[in-house]
All heavy atoms as TSV, in Angstrom:
chain	resi	resn	atom	element	x	y	z
A	1	MET	N	N	-15.759	-15.475	-54.825
A	1	MET	CA	C	-16.819	-16.225	-54.203
A	1	MET	C	C	-18.000	-15.292	-53.968
A	1	MET	O	O	-17.880	-14.263	-53.325
A	1	MET	CB	C	-16.310	-16.797	-52.876
A	1	MET	CG	C	-17.319	-17.593	-52.144
A	1	MET	SD	S	-16.527	-18.327	-50.694
A	1	MET	CE	C	-17.789	-18.015	-49.529
A	2	LYS	N	N	-19.114	-15.660	-54.492
A	2	LYS	CA	C	-20.306	-14.831	-54.390
A	2	LYS	C	C	-21.314	-15.496	-53.457
A	2	LYS	O	O	-21.654	-16.655	-53.647
A	2	LYS	CB	C	-20.901	-14.634	-55.779
A	2	LYS	CG	C	-21.822	-13.491	-55.884
A	2	LYS	CD	C	-22.154	-13.234	-57.335
A	2	LYS	CE	C	-22.994	-11.989	-57.430
A	2	LYS	NZ	N	-23.338	-11.685	-58.794
A	3	LEU	N	N	-21.750	-14.756	-52.448
A	3	LEU	CA	C	-22.725	-15.290	-51.509
A	3	LEU	C	C	-24.138	-15.120	-52.061
A	3	LEU	O	O	-24.469	-14.067	-52.605
A	3	LEU	CB	C	-22.635	-14.571	-50.167
A	3	LEU	CG	C	-21.410	-14.870	-49.323
A	3	LEU	CD1	C	-21.408	-13.992	-48.093
A	3	LEU	CD2	C	-21.376	-16.313	-48.921
A	4	PRO	N	N	-24.969	-16.142	-51.911
A	4	PRO	CA	C	-26.356	-15.988	-52.359
A	4	PRO	C	C	-27.103	-14.983	-51.478
A	4	PRO	O	O	-26.753	-14.756	-50.323
A	4	PRO	CB	C	-26.960	-17.376	-52.222
A	4	PRO	CG	C	-25.954	-18.218	-51.537
A	4	PRO	CD	C	-24.673	-17.466	-51.450
A	5	ILE	N	N	-28.113	-14.384	-52.049
A	5	ILE	CA	C	-28.884	-13.361	-51.341
A	5	ILE	C	C	-29.563	-13.935	-50.102
A	5	ILE	O	O	-29.772	-13.229	-49.128
A	5	ILE	CB	C	-29.892	-12.698	-52.310
A	5	ILE	CG1	C	-30.458	-11.414	-51.710
A	5	ILE	CG2	C	-31.020	-13.612	-52.638
A	5	ILE	CD1	C	-29.584	-10.254	-51.961
A	6	ARG	N	N	-29.879	-15.228	-50.115
A	6	ARG	CA	C	-30.528	-15.874	-48.962
A	6	ARG	C	C	-29.593	-15.924	-47.754
A	6	ARG	O	O	-30.047	-15.995	-46.623
A	6	ARG	CB	C	-30.959	-17.287	-49.310
A	6	ARG	CG	C	-32.075	-17.342	-50.287
A	6	ARG	CD	C	-32.483	-18.759	-50.525
A	6	ARG	NE	N	-33.190	-18.833	-51.792
A	6	ARG	CZ	C	-33.304	-19.891	-52.510
A	6	ARG	NH1	N	-32.765	-21.024	-52.110
A	6	ARG	NH2	N	-33.963	-19.869	-53.636
A	7	VAL	N	N	-28.314	-15.916	-47.989
A	7	VAL	CA	C	-27.337	-15.937	-46.905
A	7	VAL	C	C	-26.933	-14.513	-46.533
A	7	VAL	O	O	-26.774	-14.188	-45.355
A	7	VAL	CB	C	-26.096	-16.762	-47.310
A	7	VAL	CG1	C	-25.018	-16.679	-46.263
A	7	VAL	CG2	C	-26.490	-18.191	-47.591
A	8	LEU	N	N	-26.800	-13.667	-47.516
A	8	LEU	CA	C	-26.305	-12.310	-47.302
A	8	LEU	C	C	-27.283	-11.444	-46.510
A	8	LEU	O	O	-26.873	-10.706	-45.613
A	8	LEU	CB	C	-25.996	-11.662	-48.651
A	8	LEU	CG	C	-25.222	-10.363	-48.605
A	8	LEU	CD1	C	-23.878	-10.579	-47.941
A	8	LEU	CD2	C	-25.032	-9.818	-49.996
A	9	VAL	N	N	-28.564	-11.522	-46.799
A	9	VAL	CA	C	-29.550	-10.672	-46.114
A	9	VAL	C	C	-29.651	-11.017	-44.622
A	9	VAL	O	O	-29.581	-10.121	-43.775
A	9	VAL	CB	C	-30.927	-10.759	-46.822
A	9	VAL	CG1	C	-32.008	-10.096	-45.986
A	9	VAL	CG2	C	-30.840	-10.115	-48.192
A	10	PRO	N	N	-29.788	-12.292	-44.225
A	10	PRO	CA	C	-29.827	-12.567	-42.778
A	10	PRO	C	C	-28.542	-12.197	-42.050
A	10	PRO	O	O	-28.580	-11.699	-40.921
A	10	PRO	CB	C	-30.083	-14.076	-42.701
A	10	PRO	CG	C	-30.692	-14.437	-43.983
A	10	PRO	CD	C	-30.109	-13.492	-44.983
A	11	LEU	N	N	-27.400	-12.421	-42.688
A	11	LEU	CA	C	-26.139	-12.046	-42.054
A	11	LEU	C	C	-26.034	-10.535	-41.867
A	11	LEU	O	O	-25.560	-10.066	-40.834
A	11	LEU	CB	C	-24.955	-12.551	-42.866
A	11	LEU	CG	C	-24.673	-14.047	-42.775
A	11	LEU	CD1	C	-23.513	-14.419	-43.685
A	11	LEU	CD2	C	-24.399	-14.464	-41.358
A	12	THR	N	N	-26.499	-9.781	-42.839
A	12	THR	CA	C	-26.487	-8.328	-42.732
A	12	THR	C	C	-27.419	-7.858	-41.622
A	12	THR	O	O	-27.083	-6.960	-40.854
A	12	THR	CB	C	-26.889	-7.682	-44.069
A	12	THR	OG1	O	-26.008	-8.160	-45.092
A	12	THR	CG2	C	-26.814	-6.180	-44.005
A	13	CYS	N	N	-28.590	-8.481	-41.511
A	13	CYS	CA	C	-29.530	-8.116	-40.443
A	13	CYS	C	C	-28.945	-8.412	-39.065
A	13	CYS	O	O	-29.088	-7.614	-38.135
A	13	CYS	CB	C	-30.849	-8.860	-40.625
A	13	CYS	SG	S	-31.790	-8.274	-42.041
A	14	LEU	N	N	-28.274	-9.546	-38.928
A	14	LEU	CA	C	-27.643	-9.873	-37.655
A	14	LEU	C	C	-26.516	-8.897	-37.332
A	14	LEU	O	O	-26.345	-8.473	-36.193
A	14	LEU	CB	C	-27.108	-11.301	-37.668
A	14	LEU	CG	C	-28.146	-12.402	-37.562
A	14	LEU	CD1	C	-27.485	-13.756	-37.770
A	14	LEU	CD2	C	-28.847	-12.353	-36.230
A	15	TRP	N	N	-25.743	-8.550	-38.339
A	15	TRP	CA	C	-24.631	-7.632	-38.146
A	15	TRP	C	C	-25.129	-6.250	-37.737
A	15	TRP	O	O	-24.592	-5.626	-36.830
A	15	TRP	CB	C	-23.806	-7.561	-39.428
A	15	TRP	CG	C	-22.645	-6.637	-39.340
A	15	TRP	CD1	C	-21.547	-6.760	-38.569
A	15	TRP	CD2	C	-22.491	-5.413	-40.061
A	15	TRP	NE1	N	-20.702	-5.703	-38.762
A	15	TRP	CE2	C	-21.254	-4.865	-39.672
A	15	TRP	CE3	C	-23.254	-4.751	-40.988
A	15	TRP	CZ2	C	-20.794	-3.666	-40.189
A	15	TRP	CZ3	C	-22.782	-3.558	-41.504
A	15	TRP	CH2	C	-21.564	-3.029	-41.099
A	16	LEU	N	N	-26.173	-5.762	-38.393
A	16	LEU	CA	C	-26.703	-4.445	-38.061
A	16	LEU	C	C	-27.442	-4.455	-36.728
A	16	LEU	O	O	-27.531	-3.431	-36.060
A	16	LEU	CB	C	-27.637	-3.958	-39.174
A	16	LEU	CG	C	-26.941	-3.556	-40.470
A	16	LEU	CD1	C	-27.968	-3.204	-41.531
A	16	LEU	CD2	C	-25.981	-2.419	-40.261
A	17	GLY	N	N	-27.958	-5.598	-36.327
A	17	GLY	CA	C	-28.636	-5.693	-35.044
A	17	GLY	C	C	-27.679	-5.579	-33.869
A	17	GLY	O	O	-28.088	-5.294	-32.751
A	18	ALA	N	N	-26.403	-5.814	-34.106
A	18	ALA	CA	C	-25.409	-5.716	-33.037
A	18	ALA	C	C	-24.977	-4.281	-32.783
A	18	ALA	O	O	-24.335	-3.996	-31.793
A	18	ALA	CB	C	-24.190	-6.568	-33.389
A	19	CYS	N	N	-25.329	-3.358	-33.662
A	19	CYS	CA	C	-24.974	-1.952	-33.483
A	19	CYS	C	C	-25.906	-1.319	-32.454
A	19	CYS	O	O	-27.112	-1.533	-32.476
A	19	CYS	CB	C	-25.101	-1.195	-34.802
A	19	CYS	SG	S	-23.967	-1.772	-36.066
A	20	ALA	N	N	-25.342	-0.557	-31.562
A	20	ALA	CA	C	-26.139	0.110	-30.544
A	20	ALA	C	C	-25.521	1.460	-30.221
A	20	ALA	O	O	-24.299	1.613	-30.227
A	20	ALA	CB	C	-26.220	-0.727	-29.284
A	21	THR	N	N	-26.382	2.415	-29.947
A	21	THR	CA	C	-25.931	3.733	-29.537
A	21	THR	C	C	-26.020	3.804	-28.017
A	21	THR	O	O	-27.056	3.496	-27.441
A	21	THR	CB	C	-26.813	4.825	-30.166
A	21	THR	OG1	O	-26.788	4.673	-31.576
A	21	THR	CG2	C	-26.311	6.201	-29.786
A	22	VAL	N	N	-24.940	4.180	-27.389
A	22	VAL	CA	C	-24.912	4.295	-25.932
A	22	VAL	C	C	-25.204	5.745	-25.575
A	22	VAL	O	O	-24.516	6.658	-26.024
A	22	VAL	CB	C	-23.544	3.863	-25.375
A	22	VAL	CG1	C	-23.503	4.028	-23.879
A	22	VAL	CG2	C	-23.246	2.441	-25.768
A	23	GLN	N	N	-26.235	5.931	-24.784
A	23	GLN	CA	C	-26.625	7.272	-24.355
A	23	GLN	C	C	-25.665	7.759	-23.268
A	23	GLN	O	O	-25.057	6.959	-22.560
A	23	GLN	CB	C	-28.054	7.242	-23.827
A	23	GLN	CG	C	-29.064	6.783	-24.858
A	23	GLN	CD	C	-29.128	7.700	-26.066
A	23	GLN	OE1	O	-28.935	8.900	-25.959
A	23	GLN	NE2	N	-29.373	7.129	-27.226
A	24	PRO	N	N	-25.526	9.076	-23.126
A	24	PRO	CA	C	-24.597	9.606	-22.120
A	24	PRO	C	C	-24.892	9.127	-20.703
A	24	PRO	O	O	-23.969	8.890	-19.929
A	24	PRO	CB	C	-24.773	11.118	-22.228
A	24	PRO	CG	C	-25.241	11.346	-23.614
A	24	PRO	CD	C	-26.079	10.137	-23.963
A	25	TRP	N	N	-26.142	8.949	-20.343
A	25	TRP	CA	C	-26.467	8.510	-18.984
A	25	TRP	C	C	-26.218	7.022	-18.778
A	25	TRP	O	O	-26.174	6.565	-17.662
A	25	TRP	CB	C	-27.908	8.860	-18.632
A	25	TRP	CG	C	-28.919	8.286	-19.571
A	25	TRP	CD1	C	-29.455	7.028	-19.516
A	25	TRP	CD2	C	-29.485	8.919	-20.689
A	25	TRP	NE1	N	-30.331	6.841	-20.550
A	25	TRP	CE2	C	-30.377	8.002	-21.295
A	25	TRP	CE3	C	-29.359	10.171	-21.270
A	25	TRP	CZ2	C	-31.111	8.291	-22.426
A	25	TRP	CZ3	C	-30.103	10.452	-22.402
A	25	TRP	CH2	C	-30.960	9.529	-22.955
A	26	GLU	N	N	-26.022	6.265	-19.858
A	26	GLU	CA	C	-25.708	4.844	-19.750
A	26	GLU	C	C	-24.209	4.582	-19.653
A	26	GLU	O	O	-23.793	3.501	-19.271
A	26	GLU	CB	C	-26.261	4.086	-20.956
A	26	GLU	CG	C	-27.764	4.094	-21.042
A	26	GLU	CD	C	-28.269	3.477	-22.320
A	26	GLU	OE1	O	-27.607	3.614	-23.369
A	26	GLU	OE2	O	-29.322	2.848	-22.266
A	27	ARG	N	N	-23.407	5.547	-19.995
A	27	ARG	CA	C	-21.954	5.362	-19.998
A	27	ARG	C	C	-21.397	5.175	-18.603
A	27	ARG	O	O	-20.418	4.477	-18.401
A	27	ARG	CB	C	-21.279	6.537	-20.685
A	27	ARG	CG	C	-21.586	6.556	-22.153
A	27	ARG	CD	C	-20.910	7.675	-22.857
A	27	ARG	NE	N	-21.375	7.691	-24.242
A	27	ARG	CZ	C	-21.264	8.708	-25.035
A	27	ARG	NH1	N	-20.691	9.817	-24.604
A	27	ARG	NH2	N	-21.695	8.645	-26.255
A	28	GLY	N	N	-22.009	5.787	-17.626
A	28	GLY	CA	C	-21.563	5.615	-16.247
A	28	GLY	C	C	-21.719	4.183	-15.784
A	28	GLY	O	O	-20.882	3.644	-15.064
A	29	ARG	N	N	-22.791	3.536	-16.219
A	29	ARG	CA	C	-23.026	2.142	-15.859
A	29	ARG	C	C	-21.982	1.238	-16.527
A	29	ARG	O	O	-21.528	0.265	-15.944
A	29	ARG	CB	C	-24.432	1.744	-16.318
A	29	ARG	CG	C	-24.932	0.494	-15.687
A	29	ARG	CD	C	-26.373	0.184	-16.050
A	29	ARG	NE	N	-27.223	1.359	-16.043
A	29	ARG	CZ	C	-28.251	1.535	-16.865
A	29	ARG	NH1	N	-28.563	0.633	-17.750
A	29	ARG	NH2	N	-28.978	2.631	-16.801
A	30	LEU	N	N	-21.605	1.559	-17.752
A	30	LEU	CA	C	-20.620	0.745	-18.460
A	30	LEU	C	C	-19.198	0.978	-17.970
A	30	LEU	O	O	-18.317	0.162	-18.226
A	30	LEU	CB	C	-20.703	1.027	-19.964
A	30	LEU	CG	C	-22.013	0.616	-20.626
A	30	LEU	CD1	C	-22.030	1.088	-22.064
A	30	LEU	CD2	C	-22.202	-0.885	-20.562
A	31	ALA	N	N	-18.954	2.082	-17.271
A	31	ALA	CA	C	-17.616	2.396	-16.778
A	31	ALA	C	C	-17.358	1.849	-15.381
A	31	ALA	O	O	-16.284	2.075	-14.832
A	31	ALA	CB	C	-17.410	3.911	-16.785
A	32	ARG	N	N	-18.312	1.141	-14.815
A	32	ARG	CA	C	-18.133	0.587	-13.472
A	32	ARG	C	C	-17.031	-0.473	-13.475
A	32	ARG	O	O	-16.753	-1.103	-14.495
A	32	ARG	CB	C	-19.446	-0.033	-12.985
A	32	ARG	CG	C	-20.475	1.017	-12.720
A	32	ARG	CD	C	-21.747	0.549	-12.085
A	32	ARG	NE	N	-21.927	-0.858	-11.902
A	32	ARG	CZ	C	-23.091	-1.474	-12.027
A	32	ARG	NH1	N	-24.160	-0.794	-12.362
A	32	ARG	NH2	N	-23.188	-2.765	-11.824
A	33	PRO	N	N	-16.371	-0.682	-12.350
A	33	PRO	CA	C	-15.272	-1.652	-12.289
A	33	PRO	C	C	-15.688	-3.076	-12.661
A	33	PRO	O	O	-14.896	-3.836	-13.198
A	33	PRO	CB	C	-14.813	-1.592	-10.835
A	33	PRO	CG	C	-15.245	-0.271	-10.338
A	33	PRO	CD	C	-16.491	0.069	-11.102
A	34	GLU	N	N	-16.946	-3.445	-12.411
A	34	GLU	CA	C	-17.390	-4.803	-12.739
A	34	GLU	C	C	-17.427	-5.051	-14.242
A	34	GLU	O	O	-17.409	-6.185	-14.700
A	34	GLU	CB	C	-18.800	-5.068	-12.195
A	34	GLU	CG	C	-18.952	-4.934	-10.711
A	34	GLU	CD	C	-19.323	-3.532	-10.284
A	34	GLU	OE1	O	-20.226	-2.934	-10.880
A	34	GLU	OE2	O	-18.683	-3.039	-9.346
A	35	MET	N	N	-17.499	-3.974	-15.034
A	35	MET	CA	C	-17.616	-4.103	-16.479
A	35	MET	C	C	-16.253	-4.127	-17.175
A	35	MET	O	O	-16.186	-4.281	-18.384
A	35	MET	CB	C	-18.462	-2.953	-17.045
A	35	MET	CG	C	-19.870	-2.918	-16.519
A	35	MET	SD	S	-20.816	-4.349	-17.003
A	35	MET	CE	C	-21.118	-3.992	-18.711
A	36	GLN	N	N	-15.173	-3.975	-16.434
A	36	GLN	CA	C	-13.849	-3.960	-17.036
A	36	GLN	C	C	-13.319	-5.378	-17.178
A	36	GLN	O	O	-13.754	-6.298	-16.491
A	36	GLN	CB	C	-12.895	-3.132	-16.186
A	36	GLN	CG	C	-13.288	-1.687	-16.110
A	36	GLN	CD	C	-12.359	-0.909	-15.206
A	36	GLN	OE1	O	-11.385	-1.436	-14.693
A	36	GLN	NE2	N	-12.663	0.355	-15.010
A	37	TRP	N	N	-12.351	-5.568	-18.074
A	37	TRP	CA	C	-11.743	-6.885	-18.259
A	37	TRP	C	C	-11.024	-7.322	-16.994
A	37	TRP	O	O	-11.099	-8.468	-16.594
A	37	TRP	CB	C	-10.751	-6.864	-19.427
A	37	TRP	CG	C	-11.411	-6.763	-20.759
A	37	TRP	CD1	C	-11.434	-5.665	-21.565
A	37	TRP	CD2	C	-12.147	-7.773	-21.443
A	37	TRP	NE1	N	-12.148	-5.935	-22.692
A	37	TRP	CE2	C	-12.582	-7.226	-22.650
A	37	TRP	CE3	C	-12.474	-9.083	-21.142
A	37	TRP	CZ2	C	-13.333	-7.953	-23.566
A	37	TRP	CZ3	C	-13.224	-9.804	-22.051
A	37	TRP	CH2	C	-13.642	-9.251	-23.241
A	38	ASP	N	N	-10.294	-6.410	-16.394
A	38	ASP	CA	C	-9.579	-6.691	-15.148
A	38	ASP	C	C	-10.120	-5.765	-14.074
A	38	ASP	O	O	-9.698	-4.612	-13.972
A	38	ASP	CB	C	-8.074	-6.448	-15.317
A	38	ASP	CG	C	-7.419	-7.469	-16.214
A	38	ASP	OD1	O	-7.794	-8.639	-16.121
A	38	ASP	OD2	O	-6.544	-7.070	-16.992
A	39	PRO	N	N	-11.059	-6.234	-13.253
A	39	PRO	CA	C	-11.650	-5.361	-12.239
A	39	PRO	C	C	-10.631	-4.840	-11.224
A	39	PRO	O	O	-10.754	-3.739	-10.743
A	39	PRO	CB	C	-12.682	-6.240	-11.541
A	39	PRO	CG	C	-12.906	-7.402	-12.428
A	39	PRO	CD	C	-11.682	-7.543	-13.268
A	40	ASP	N	N	-9.616	-5.633	-10.892
A	40	ASP	CA	C	-8.604	-5.185	-9.939
A	40	ASP	C	C	-7.341	-4.814	-10.705
A	40	ASP	O	O	-6.593	-5.687	-11.168
A	40	ASP	CB	C	-8.322	-6.280	-8.917
A	40	ASP	CG	C	-7.488	-5.791	-7.754
A	40	ASP	OD1	O	-7.004	-4.642	-7.818
A	40	ASP	OD2	O	-7.322	-6.559	-6.805
A	41	SER	N	N	-7.084	-3.526	-10.840
A	41	SER	CA	C	-5.959	-3.073	-11.661
A	41	SER	C	C	-4.612	-3.416	-11.037
A	41	SER	O	O	-3.630	-3.618	-11.753
A	41	SER	CB	C	-6.059	-1.571	-11.908
A	41	SER	OG	O	-6.035	-0.867	-10.686
A	42	LEU	N	N	-4.536	-3.502	-9.713
A	42	LEU	CA	C	-3.276	-3.840	-9.054
A	42	LEU	C	C	-2.875	-5.289	-9.357
A	42	LEU	O	O	-1.711	-5.570	-9.673
A	42	LEU	CB	C	-3.395	-3.626	-7.545
A	42	LEU	CG	C	-2.107	-3.802	-6.748
A	42	LEU	CD1	C	-1.069	-2.793	-7.210
A	42	LEU	CD2	C	-2.380	-3.638	-5.272
A	43	ILE	N	N	-3.831	-6.213	-9.293
A	43	ILE	CA	C	-3.539	-7.607	-9.608
A	43	ILE	C	C	-3.184	-7.753	-11.090
A	43	ILE	O	O	-2.265	-8.498	-11.447
A	43	ILE	CB	C	-4.728	-8.507	-9.230
A	43	ILE	CG1	C	-4.860	-8.559	-7.712
A	43	ILE	CG2	C	-4.573	-9.906	-9.802
A	43	ILE	CD1	C	-6.071	-9.313	-7.217
A	44	ALA	N	N	-3.878	-7.020	-11.962
A	44	ALA	CA	C	-3.583	-7.079	-13.396
A	44	ALA	C	C	-2.179	-6.554	-13.691
A	44	ALA	O	O	-1.454	-7.132	-14.506
A	44	ALA	CB	C	-4.620	-6.280	-14.175
A	45	ALA	N	N	-1.778	-5.472	-13.028
A	45	ALA	CA	C	-0.429	-4.928	-13.228
A	45	ALA	C	C	0.629	-5.914	-12.745
A	45	ALA	O	O	1.675	-6.082	-13.387
A	45	ALA	CB	C	-0.289	-3.598	-12.502
A	46	HIS	N	N	0.362	-6.585	-11.636
A	46	HIS	CA	C	1.310	-7.579	-11.116
A	46	HIS	C	C	1.428	-8.760	-12.078
A	46	HIS	O	O	2.534	-9.258	-12.340
A	46	HIS	CB	C	0.863	-8.053	-9.735
A	46	HIS	CG	C	1.828	-8.994	-9.097
A	46	HIS	ND1	N	1.685	-10.342	-9.161
A	46	HIS	CD2	C	2.977	-8.761	-8.408
A	46	HIS	CE1	C	2.702	-10.919	-8.527
A	46	HIS	NE2	N	3.489	-9.975	-8.060
A	47	ARG	N	N	0.308	-9.231	-12.606
A	47	ARG	CA	C	0.345	-10.329	-13.580
A	47	ARG	C	C	1.119	-9.935	-14.829
A	47	ARG	O	O	1.916	-10.720	-15.345
A	47	ARG	CB	C	-1.077	-10.720	-13.984
A	47	ARG	CG	C	-1.735	-11.626	-13.022
A	47	ARG	CD	C	-3.014	-12.183	-13.621
A	47	ARG	NE	N	-3.878	-12.608	-12.563
A	47	ARG	CZ	C	-5.152	-12.302	-12.459
A	47	ARG	NH1	N	-5.739	-11.577	-13.375
A	47	ARG	NH2	N	-5.865	-12.742	-11.451
A	48	ASN	N	N	0.878	-8.709	-15.332
A	48	ASN	CA	C	1.597	-8.244	-16.521
A	48	ASN	C	C	3.090	-8.142	-16.255
A	48	ASN	O	O	3.902	-8.506	-17.108
A	48	ASN	CB	C	1.048	-6.902	-16.983
A	48	ASN	CG	C	-0.275	-7.035	-17.674
A	48	ASN	OD1	O	-0.616	-8.097	-18.188
A	48	ASN	ND2	N	-1.046	-5.962	-17.681
A	49	GLN	N	N	3.478	-7.628	-15.091
A	49	GLN	CA	C	4.897	-7.512	-14.745
A	49	GLN	C	C	5.556	-8.888	-14.713
A	49	GLN	O	O	6.633	-9.090	-15.254
A	49	GLN	CB	C	5.061	-6.808	-13.392
A	49	GLN	CG	C	6.472	-6.759	-12.874
A	49	GLN	CD	C	7.363	-5.861	-13.703
A	49	GLN	OE1	O	6.882	-4.940	-14.342
A	49	GLN	NE2	N	8.647	-6.124	-13.690
A	50	THR	N	N	4.889	-9.836	-14.084
A	50	THR	CA	C	5.439	-11.186	-13.995
A	50	THR	C	C	5.528	-11.836	-15.373
A	50	THR	O	O	6.544	-12.440	-15.728
A	50	THR	CB	C	4.563	-12.054	-13.077
A	50	THR	OG1	O	4.466	-11.404	-11.813
A	50	THR	CG2	C	5.138	-13.437	-12.889
A	51	TYR	N	N	4.474	-11.678	-16.170
A	51	TYR	CA	C	4.449	-12.287	-17.503
A	51	TYR	C	C	5.556	-11.720	-18.384
A	51	TYR	O	O	6.303	-12.469	-19.005
A	51	TYR	CB	C	3.089	-12.055	-18.153
A	51	TYR	CG	C	3.022	-12.549	-19.570
A	51	TYR	CD1	C	2.918	-13.902	-19.845
A	51	TYR	CD2	C	3.074	-11.664	-20.636
A	51	TYR	CE1	C	2.867	-14.369	-21.137
A	51	TYR	CE2	C	3.024	-12.112	-21.931
A	51	TYR	CZ	C	2.920	-13.457	-22.179
A	51	TYR	OH	O	2.877	-13.909	-23.470
A	52	PHE	N	N	5.661	-10.387	-18.431
A	52	PHE	CA	C	6.657	-9.791	-19.313
A	52	PHE	C	C	8.076	-9.989	-18.803
A	52	PHE	O	O	9.014	-10.036	-19.587
A	52	PHE	CB	C	6.338	-8.315	-19.549
A	52	PHE	CG	C	5.184	-8.125	-20.479
A	52	PHE	CD1	C	4.008	-7.561	-20.035
A	52	PHE	CD2	C	5.256	-8.537	-21.798
A	52	PHE	CE1	C	2.938	-7.398	-20.884
A	52	PHE	CE2	C	4.191	-8.387	-22.660
A	52	PHE	CZ	C	3.023	-7.809	-22.202
A	53	SER	N	N	8.266	-10.127	-17.495
A	53	SER	CA	C	9.596	-10.437	-16.978
A	53	SER	C	C	10.013	-11.840	-17.394
A	53	SER	O	O	11.149	-12.069	-17.810
A	53	SER	CB	C	9.623	-10.327	-15.458
A	53	SER	OG	O	9.418	-9.012	-15.069
A	54	ASN	N	N	9.092	-12.788	-17.293
A	54	ASN	CA	C	9.403	-14.158	-17.711
A	54	ASN	C	C	9.627	-14.236	-19.213
A	54	ASN	O	O	10.545	-14.906	-19.670
A	54	ASN	CB	C	8.281	-15.102	-17.305
A	54	ASN	CG	C	8.226	-15.308	-15.821
A	54	ASN	OD1	O	9.216	-15.106	-15.138
A	54	ASN	ND2	N	7.076	-15.707	-15.320
A	55	GLU	N	N	8.801	-13.571	-19.989
A	55	GLU	CA	C	8.959	-13.602	-21.440
A	55	GLU	C	C	10.197	-12.842	-21.879
A	55	GLU	O	O	10.830	-13.196	-22.863
A	55	GLU	CB	C	7.719	-13.023	-22.125
A	55	GLU	CG	C	6.510	-13.916	-22.023
A	55	GLU	CD	C	6.687	-15.236	-22.734
A	55	GLU	OE1	O	7.240	-15.253	-23.842
A	55	GLU	OE2	O	6.282	-16.261	-22.163
A	56	GLY	N	N	10.566	-11.773	-21.142
A	56	GLY	CA	C	11.770	-11.017	-21.483
A	56	GLY	C	C	13.025	-11.850	-21.292
A	56	GLY	O	O	13.977	-11.747	-22.057
A	57	SER	N	N	13.032	-12.700	-20.276
A	57	SER	CA	C	14.190	-13.552	-20.064
A	57	SER	C	C	14.258	-14.653	-21.110
A	57	SER	O	O	15.315	-15.173	-21.415
A	57	SER	CB	C	14.145	-14.180	-18.671
A	57	SER	OG	O	13.047	-15.059	-18.556
A	58	ASN	N	N	13.113	-14.978	-21.687
A	58	ASN	CA	C	13.053	-15.987	-22.730
A	58	ASN	C	C	13.506	-15.421	-24.067
A	58	ASN	O	O	13.938	-16.154	-24.938
A	58	ASN	CB	C	11.620	-16.522	-22.826
A	58	ASN	CG	C	11.499	-17.741	-23.684
A	58	ASN	OD1	O	12.496	-18.363	-24.026
A	58	ASN	ND2	N	10.286	-18.077	-24.033
A	59	GLY	N	N	13.367	-14.104	-24.263
A	59	GLY	CA	C	13.755	-13.477	-25.513
A	59	GLY	C	C	12.650	-13.441	-26.545
A	59	GLY	O	O	12.863	-13.028	-27.670
A	60	GLU	N	N	11.439	-13.848	-26.184
A	60	GLU	CA	C	10.336	-13.888	-27.136
A	60	GLU	C	C	9.701	-12.510	-27.324
A	60	GLU	O	O	9.476	-12.071	-28.427
A	60	GLU	CB	C	9.264	-14.880	-26.660
A	60	GLU	CG	C	9.736	-16.313	-26.613
A	60	GLU	CD	C	9.799	-16.955	-27.978
A	60	GLU	OE1	O	8.973	-16.607	-28.827
A	60	GLU	OE2	O	10.677	-17.798	-28.181
A	61	ILE	N	N	9.359	-11.844	-26.220
A	61	ILE	CA	C	8.624	-10.580	-26.288
A	61	ILE	C	C	9.406	-9.521	-25.523
A	61	ILE	O	O	9.867	-9.762	-24.413
A	61	ILE	CB	C	7.229	-10.724	-25.648
A	61	ILE	CG1	C	6.402	-11.739	-26.430
A	61	ILE	CG2	C	6.498	-9.397	-25.613
A	61	ILE	CD1	C	5.067	-12.039	-25.807
A	62	GLY	N	N	9.522	-8.324	-26.107
A	62	GLY	CA	C	10.118	-7.194	-25.403
A	62	GLY	C	C	11.615	-7.322	-25.222
A	62	GLY	O	O	12.287	-8.135	-25.839
A	63	ALA	N	N	12.123	-6.484	-24.345
A	63	ALA	CA	C	13.562	-6.474	-24.090
A	63	ALA	C	C	13.942	-7.626	-23.145
A	63	ALA	O	O	13.149	-8.062	-22.332
A	63	ALA	CB	C	13.967	-5.155	-23.464
A	64	ALA	N	N	15.153	-8.081	-23.297
A	64	ALA	CA	C	15.622	-9.179	-22.446
A	64	ALA	C	C	15.842	-8.678	-21.022
A	64	ALA	O	O	16.291	-7.556	-20.809
A	64	ALA	CB	C	16.912	-9.756	-22.992
A	65	GLY	N	N	15.489	-9.486	-20.061
A	65	GLY	CA	C	15.655	-9.112	-18.657
A	65	GLY	C	C	16.116	-10.316	-17.871
A	65	GLY	O	O	16.357	-11.391	-18.406
A	66	GLY	N	N	16.186	-10.128	-16.581
A	66	GLY	CA	C	16.642	-11.223	-15.724
A	66	GLY	C	C	15.599	-12.274	-15.479
A	66	GLY	O	O	15.925	-13.408	-15.133
A	67	GLY	N	N	14.329	-11.943	-15.624
A	67	GLY	CA	C	13.278	-12.902	-15.395
A	67	GLY	C	C	12.812	-12.953	-13.959
A	67	GLY	O	O	11.916	-13.696	-13.624
A	68	CYS	N	N	13.409	-12.133	-13.082
A	68	CYS	CA	C	13.016	-12.175	-11.663
A	68	CYS	C	C	11.902	-11.206	-11.361
A	68	CYS	O	O	11.295	-11.266	-10.306
A	68	CYS	CB	C	14.217	-11.877	-10.779
A	68	CYS	SG	S	14.867	-10.216	-10.980
A	69	GLY	N	N	11.600	-10.267	-12.251
A	69	GLY	CA	C	10.540	-9.302	-12.031
A	69	GLY	C	C	10.955	-8.129	-11.163
A	69	GLY	O	O	10.117	-7.393	-10.682
A	70	CYS	N	N	12.251	-7.945	-10.941
A	70	CYS	CA	C	12.721	-6.887	-10.055
A	70	CYS	C	C	13.215	-5.659	-10.801
A	70	CYS	O	O	13.927	-4.864	-10.240
A	70	CYS	CB	C	13.823	-7.437	-9.135
A	70	CYS	SG	S	15.189	-8.160	-10.057
A	71	ASN	N	N	12.844	-5.507	-12.043
A	71	ASN	CA	C	13.313	-4.353	-12.810
A	71	ASN	C	C	12.421	-3.166	-12.628
A	71	ASN	O	O	11.347	-3.093	-12.373
A	71	ASN	CB	C	13.448	-4.667	-14.284
A	71	ASN	CG	C	12.231	-5.345	-14.857
A	71	ASN	OD1	O	11.314	-5.718	-14.156
A	71	ASN	ND2	N	12.238	-5.507	-16.157
């Protein structure tokens, strides 16, 4: 499948426009807790423990467990 040049050039421009260089002084702003996927790491760890305990008892993901989350 060959894309016409009328489609390829705008897509390439959009793709290259998404590239950005992060300066060293900007990295501190991006490392703030508000910029993370899970701002509260304790709540995220608890959710992961509960999820994987339930899935482990199901046999779908990871090792099998009791499903109570007490491991």
